[in-house]
N, C-alpha and C positions, 0 to 999 in steps of 0.2 A: 261338170268339172270333176276330175278324179284327183285325189291327193295321194302321193306316195307316202310310205311309212317314214321316210326321211323328212319330207315336208311336214308331216304331222308332228314328228318329234321336234322339229324346229319351231313350229307354231306353239306347241306346248311349252317348250323351254322359254320362249319369249313371253308367253302369258304368265308363266311361273315367276319370271323375273319381275314382271309388273306387280304380281301379288305380293312378293317379298317387300317391295317398296311401299305398299299400302299399309295404313294403320289396320290393326287386327279387326276392328269392327267393320271396316269396309270390304274386307276380303271376300266374304260370302255373298256380297252384292254383285260380284263379278259375273259376267256372262256364262262362264263354264259351269256355274251352279244354277243356271236358269234353264228350265225346260224349253221355253220359247226360243231362246238363243240357240240351243242345240237343235231344235226342230228346224230353224231357219238354215242351219248349216247343212242338214240332211235332205230337206224337202226337194231341192232341185234334182238331186241324184235319184230320188225315188220317182219323181215325175218323168225324168229322162228314161228310166228303166221301163216304166209303164208304157210310155210312148213306143219304145222299141218292141214291146211285146204285143201291142195291139189290143190289149185288154184294159177295161176301165178301172179295175181294182187289182190289188195283190191277192194271191191265193193264200190259204192257210200255210201251205208249205213255204211259200216265199216269205211270209211274215216270220215264220219260225226260223228260217235261214238268216233273215235280217237280225232277229233277236240274238241268234247265236254269234253272228259277226260282231254286233255291238258289244256283247258281253266279252268276247275275245279281245276286242280293242280296249275295253275298259280294264280288263285284267292286265294287259300289257302296260297300260298307262300306270296302273297301280304298282306293278313290279318295277317299272323304269323310274318312277318319280316318288316312291314312298321310302 
């Protein structure tokens, strides 16, 4: 499943609203601060990509590109919501 930038912004806005309502101590227990939660969001996309490529693993180049894309997305989130 692909998510558009608009959908991602909406999801983030909804999650941010939930965080604002939480007591401060509970905020960092939220999924967006949990690596397993983020893994679960991304793993289906990675598996779909691997199936379409017909290779059992990602190449170094592919992992570098994925890292670049994740950092770009994170930087945009920081700029949009900080």
